[in-house]
C-alpha positions in Angstrom: 0.0 0.0 0.0 1.6 3.3 -1.0 2.6 5.7 1.8 0.4 8.6 2.5 1.3 12.0 1.3 1.7 13.4 4.9 4.1 10.7 5.8 6.3 11.4 2.8 6.4 15.1 3.7 7.3 14.4 7.3 10.1 12.1 6.3 11.5 14.7 3.9 11.5 17.4 6.6 13.2 15.0 9.0 15.9 14.3 6.5 16.7 18.1 6.3 17.6 17.6 2.6 14.3 18.4 1.1 14.1 15.0 -0.8 13.7 11.4 0.0 16.7 9.6 1.3 19.5 10.5 3.7 21.4 13.9 3.4 24.8 12.4 4.1 26.7 15.7 4.0 24.4 17.2 6.7 24.9 14.1 8.8 28.7 14.7 9.0 30.1 15.9 12.3 30.2 19.7 12.7 34.0 19.7 12.8 34.1 18.0 9.4 31.5 20.3 7.9 33.5 23.3 9.1 36.5 21.8 7.4 34.6 21.5 4.1 33.6 25.2 4.4 37.1 26.2 5.1 38.3 24.6 1.9 36.1 27.0 -0.1 38.4 29.8 0.7 35.5 32.2 0.5 33.3 33.4 3.4 30.6 34.4 0.8 30.5 30.9 -0.7 30.5 29.4 2.8 27.5 31.5 3.8 25.6 30.4 0.8 25.6 26.8 2.0 23.0 27.9 4.6 20.4 27.1 1.9 21.3 23.4 2.0 19.5 22.6 5.3 19.0 23.7 8.8 22.2 22.0 9.9 24.2 24.3 7.5 22.5 27.5 8.5 25.0 29.9 10.1 27.6 27.2 10.4 30.1 29.4 8.5 30.2 31.8 11.4 32.2 29.2 13.3 35.0 29.2 10.8 38.4 30.3 12.3 39.5 31.9 9.0 37.3 34.2 6.9 38.3 35.4 3.4 36.2 38.0 1.5 37.1 38.7 -2.2 35.5 41.4 -4.3 32.9 42.4 -1.7 31.7 45.8 -0.8 32.5 47.1 2.8 28.8 47.1 3.8 28.3 43.5 2.8 31.4 42.5 4.8 30.2 44.4 7.9 26.8 42.8 7.6 28.4 39.4 7.5 30.7 40.1 10.4 27.8 41.3 12.5 26.3 37.7 12.3 29.3 36.4 14.2 28.0 36.6 17.8 29.5 33.5 19.4 32.8 33.0 21.1 34.7 32.2 17.9 38.3 33.4 18.0 39.3 34.3 14.4 42.7 33.2 13.3 42.5 35.1 10.0 40.3 37.8 8.5 41.3 38.7 4.9 39.2 41.3 3.1 39.7 42.5 -0.5 37.3 45.3 -1.2 35.7 45.9 -4.6 33.8 49.2 -4.3 33.9 52.1 -6.9 34.1 54.8 -4.3 35.0 53.5 -0.9 35.3 56.3 1.7 37.5 56.7 4.7 34.4 56.4 6.9 33.6 53.0 5.4 37.1 51.8 5.9 37.1 53.0 9.5 33.8 51.3 10.2 35.0 48.1 8.6 38.1 48.1 10.8 36.0 48.6 13.9 33.9 45.6 12.9 37.0 43.6 12.4 38.5 44.8 15.8 35.4 43.5 17.6 36.3 39.9 16.5 40.0 40.3 17.5 41.5 38.3 14.6 45.1 37.1 15.1 45.9 38.0 11.5 44.1 40.9 9.7 44.5 41.9 6.1 42.5 44.6 4.4 43.0 46.1 1.0 41.7 46.6 -2.5 40.7 43.6 -4.6 43.7 41.8 -6.1 42.1 41.8 -9.5 41.1 45.4 -9.5 42.8 48.7 -10.2 43.3 50.6 -6.9 42.5 53.9 -8.8 39.0 52.6 -9.4 38.0 51.9 -5.8 39.6 55.0 -4.2 38.4 58.5 -4.5 40.8 60.7 -6.6 40.6 63.6 -4.1 43.4 64.6 -1.8 44.4 62.0 0.8 41.7 61.6 3.4 42.1 59.8 6.7 40.7 56.6 8.1 41.0 55.5 11.8 42.9 52.5 12.9 41.4 51.0 16.1 43.6 49.5 18.8 43.8 45.8 17.8 44.8 44.2 21.1 44.8 40.5 20.0 46.1 40.9 16.4 49.6 39.6 15.8 49.8 40.3 12.1 48.4 43.3 10.3 48.5 44.2 6.6 46.7 47.2 5.2 46.8 48.2 1.5 44.5 51.2 1.1 45.4 53.5 -1.8 45.1 57.3 -1.6 44.2 57.4 2.1 46.1 58.2 5.3 46.0 56.1 8.4 45.4 57.7 11.8 46.6 55.6 14.7 44.4 55.2 17.8 44.6 58.1 20.3 45.2 55.7 23.2 46.6 52.2 23.8 49.1 50.3 21.8 49.4 47.2 19.6 50.9 45.0 22.3 50.5 41.7 20.5 51.5 42.9 17.0 54.7 41.2 15.7 54.2 41.8 12.0 53.0 45.0 10.3 52.7 45.7 6.5 51.5 49.0 5.2 51.2 49.4 1.4 50.2 52.6 -0.4 48.3 54.1 2.4 50.1 57.1 4.0 51.4 57.0 7.6 53.4 59.0 10.0 56.2 56.7 11.2 56.8 58.9 14.3 53.2 58.5 15.4 52.4 54.9 14.5 55.6 52.8 15.1 56.1 53.7 18.8 52.7 52.0 19.4 54.1 48.7 18.1 56.9 47.9 20.5 56.9 44.1 19.8 57.3 44.2 16.0 59.6 41.6 14.5 58.7 42.2 10.9 57.9 45.6 9.3 57.0 46.4 5.7 56.6 50.0 4.6 55.9 50.1 0.9 55.2 53.5 -0.7 53.4 54.6 2.4 55.6 57.5 3.6 54.9 61.1 2.4 57.5 62.7 0.1 59.7 65.0 2.2 58.9 63.0 5.4 61.2 61.0 7.6 61.4 57.2 8.1 61.9 56.8 11.8 62.3 53.2 12.8 63.3 52.7 16.4 62.2 49.2 17.4 64.1 47.1 20.0 62.8 43.7 18.8 62.7 44.2 15.0 64.3 41.5 13.0 63.2 42.2 9.4 62.6 45.5 7.7 61.4 46.3 4.1 61.3 50.0 3.2 60.3 51.3 -0.2 59.8 55.0 -0.6 60.4 58.1 -2.7 61.9 61.5 -1.8 62.5 61.1 1.9 64.4 63.7 3.9 65.8 61.3 6.5 66.1 57.5 7.2 66.7 56.8 10.9 66.9 53.2 11.8 67.8 52.0 15.3 67.2 48.2 15.6 69.7 46.4 17.8 68.6 42.9 16.8 67.8 43.6 13.1 68.9 40.7 10.9 67.5 41.4 7.5 67.0 44.9 5.9 65.8 45.7 2.4 65.7 49.4 1.5 64.9 51.0 -1.8 64.6 54.8 -2.0 64.2 57.2 -4.9 66.4 60.2 -4.0 65.6 63.8 -5.1 67.5 65.9 -2.7 70.0 65.4 0.1 69.2 62.3 2.2 70.2 62.1 5.8 70.9 58.6 7.0 71.4 57.2 10.5 71.7 53.4 10.7 72.3 51.4 13.9 71.8 47.6 13.4 74.9 45.7 14.6 73.5 42.2 14.0 72.5 42.5 10.4 73.0 39.3 8.4 71.4 40.2 5.1 71.6 43.8 3.8 70.1 45.1 0.6 70.1 48.9 0.4 69.4 50.7 -3.0 69.3 54.4 -3.8 68.0 55.5 -7.2 68.8 59.0 -8.6 66.4 59.8 -11.4 65.2 63.4 -11.1 66.7 66.6 -9.8 70.0 65.4 -8.4 73.1 64.5 -10.3 75.6 62.0 -8.8 78.5 62.1 -11.2 82.1 61.8 -12.0 84.1 64.0 -14.4 80.9 65.8 -15.5 80.1 62.9 -17.8 79.3 59.7 -15.9 76.0 59.8 -14.1 75.2 57.3 -11.3 71.6 56.1 -11.9 71.5 53.8 -8.8 73.8 52.5 -6.2 73.1 49.3 -4.2 74.8 47.7 -1.3 74.2 43.9 -1.0 75.4 41.6 1.7 74.2 38.1 2.2 75.9 36.0 4.9 78.5 33.7 3.4 79.0 35.9 0.3 81.3 38.8 -0.4 79.7 42.2 0.5 78.9 43.7 -2.9 78.4 47.2 -4.2 76.3 47.4 -7.4 76.2 50.6 -9.5 74.2 51.4 -12.6 75.7 54.4 -14.5 75.5 55.9 -17.9 77.3 58.5 -20.0 75.5 61.8 -20.1 77.1 64.4 -22.5 74.5 67.0 -21.3 75.6 66.7 -17.7 76.9 70.2 -16.6 77.1 70.3 -12.8 77.4 67.4 -10.4 75.6 67.7 -7.0 77.6 64.9 -5.5 80.5 62.8 -6.6 80.5 59.0 -6.6 82.1 58.7 -3.2 79.3 60.8 -1.6 76.6 58.7 -3.2 78.2 55.5 -1.9 78.6 57.0 1.6 74.8 57.3 1.8 74.5 53.5 1.8 76.0 53.2 5.3 77.7 50.2 3.9 81.4 50.9 3.6 82.8 47.4 3.9 82.1 46.0 0.4 84.8 43.9 -1.3 83.0 43.1 -4.6 82.1 45.7 -7.2 79.5 45.2 -10.0 79.1 47.9 -12.6 76.3 48.1 -15.3 77.6 50.8 -17.7 75.6 52.4 -20.5 78.7 53.7 -22.4 77.0 55.4 -25.4 80.3 55.0 -27.2 82.4 56.7 -24.6 85.7 55.5 -22.9 84.9 54.0 -19.5 88.4 53.0 -18.3 89.3 56.2 -16.3 85.9 56.2 -14.5 86.2 52.6 -13.5 89.8 53.1 -12.2 88.5 56.1 -10.2 85.9 53.8 -8.5 88.6 51.1 -7.8 90.7 53.8 -6.1 87.7 54.8 -3.9 87.7 51.2 -2.6 91.2 49.7 -3.3 90.4 46.5 -1.3 88.1 45.2 -4.0 88.5 41.4 -4.5 85.9 40.7 -7.2 85.0 43.0 -10.2 82.2 42.5 -12.6 81.5 44.9 -15.5 78.5 44.6 -17.8 78.7 47.0 -20.8 75.9 48.3 -23.0 75.9 50.5 -26.0 73.2 52.8 -27.3 73.6 53.1 -31.1 71.3 56.1 -31.4 73.2 58.1 -28.7 76.5 57.0 -30.3 75.5 58.5 -33.6 73.8 61.7 -32.2 76.4 62.4 -29.5 79.7 60.9 -30.8 82.7 60.8 -28.5 85.1 63.6 -29.6 88.9 63.6 -29.6 89.0 65.8 -26.5 86.0 64.2 -24.8 85.9 64.4 -21.0 85.6 60.6 -20.8 89.3 60.3 -21.8 90.6 62.3 -18.9 93.2 62.1 -17.5 95.1 61.7 -20.7 97.6 59.3 -19.1 95.1 56.9 -17.7 96.5 54.0 -19.9 99.9 54.2 -18.1 98.6 54.7 -14.6 99.8 52.5 -11.8 96.7 51.7 -9.9 97.2 49.6 -6.7 94.9 46.6 -7.2 96.6 44.4 -4.7 93.5 42.6 -3.6 91.7 42.0 -6.9 91.4 38.2 -7.5 88.5 37.8 -10.0 87.4 39.9 -13.0 84.4 39.4 -15.3 83.6 41.6 -18.2 80.4 41.1 -20.2 79.8 42.3 -23.8 83.3 43.8 -24.4 83.4 45.3 -27.9 87.1 44.9 -28.7 87.8 48.6 -29.2 91.3 49.9 -28.6 90.4 51.7 -25.3 88.7 48.5 -24.0 91.7 46.4 -24.8 94.0 49.0 -23.1 91.8 48.8 -20.0 92.0 45.0 -20.0 95.8 45.2 -20.2 95.9 47.7 -17.3 93.9 45.4 -15.1 96.2 42.5 -15.8 99.3 44.6 -15.1 98.0 46.2 -11.8 96.2 43.3 -10.3 99.2 41.4 -8.9 97.2 38.6 -7.2 94.6 38.2 -10.0 93.5 34.5 -10.2 90.8 34.5 -12.9 89.7 36.8 -15.7 86.6 36.0 -17.8 85.6 38.1 -20.9 82.5 37.7 -23.0 82.8 39.5 -26.3 79.9 41.1 -28.2 78.7 38.7 -30.9 80.7 39.0 -34.1 83.8 40.6 -32.5 87.1 38.9 -33.2 88.9 37.4 -30.1 92.3 37.3 -31.8 93.7 40.3 -29.9 92.2 39.2 -26.6 93.9 35.8 -26.9 97.2 37.6 -27.6 96.9 39.6 -24.4 95.9 36.5 -22.4 99.0 34.6 -23.4 101.2 37.2 -21.7 99.8 36.3 -18.3 100.2 32.5 -17.8 99.7 32.9 -14.0 96.2 34.1 -14.5 93.3 31.7 -15.5 91.9 33.6 -18.5 88.6 32.5 -20.0 86.8 33.5 -23.1 83.1 33.0 -23.0 80.3 33.0 -25.5 76.8 33.4 -24.1 77.9 32.1 -20.7 79.6 29.1 -22.4 83.3 28.7 -21.9 85.1 28.7 -25.3 88.8 29.0 -24.6 90.8 29.0 -21.4 94.5 29.9 -20.9 96.9 30.1 -18.0 96.8 28.8 -14.5 95.3 25.4 -13.7 
């Protein structure tokens, strides 16, 4: 006898699945159902499972990690307001997609997040969206950062807005802080974070402001900024530092970090300041790099500039701003534009005569060579007697030259290095494609105590001398 209609309806309701049979997913233990929701990596998708049955309704509010992608601030706040239980959030990650988000909306969202006390909090623009679209184009306005007492890791990426720290309290649990694009006052914010171990300041400091980092427990620092007046770092246990700054005017630097193990400090000169030598060679960037177990290295990008009239600083002053004097390897990327580079390189080697390893990478610019040819009396050839100079290179052991063109002044520079580097062990030269190596080989044969290598596209072609 077929079952009555009322019995069928009751059985469907009891099953919570809306159909005959057993809803096996809903019968899973709550811990396993939460695990399934967590694998969605989307709080919005997890909330949508509430339509499955009563046992799924509101279950997402018990997730320890919540991720919102491409959601407006109001929707995120409404979702967070549904979390009323004792859930302790491990992670709250919000990427906003909103055409005109205001500072007030950001402040409100941060207050809603602070109520839940997430251990890790990350708030910013949608990864797939242009920040210019979701931030108002007006002058920088300010949003308020509440005091996050439980948060240990905080990342904020808010374009075209300034961050105002809380008027009272401090971030006592915060060990990692990352601020990207949003403007901050390092003097006001960082003293409220005494326990920071990791700090990332990426394009968040006002041009003309100071980067003041005095943190007793800081171990890792990343600083990327433009046109600062001052960098003042005092971090007695700092181990890793990565700094890149675009310099427009005089930059004052104070650096105290006696335990640094990895050091990467780059200054770029691209606008109103000329760091030069001989009123021809412009220093485009200078970088100090030291990784434990490797030779401390100074890397310089420079180019010939026939229009250069006045130098603001010379090379030595530019290098001094690195606060990194003890380099023993020198790497030069030189845009020669057809000019003689030998005297300039010798000048750099005399600034730091204890160089042990030298690498030179050469690049021509055919258009500049034609339009601004090197003249007979060009400044690049000064002093006139540079080919016969006796330069003390008593520590130089390894030389590598990439894309040598085989011109007379290049060969003369090669000879001078071999003559002056009395302890040279290895010289590697890679010629520009199509250039004859006959003269290079003739020079090499005069120095049998040096391992001389000719390369072609990083492939060893011929080797002479030692070993």
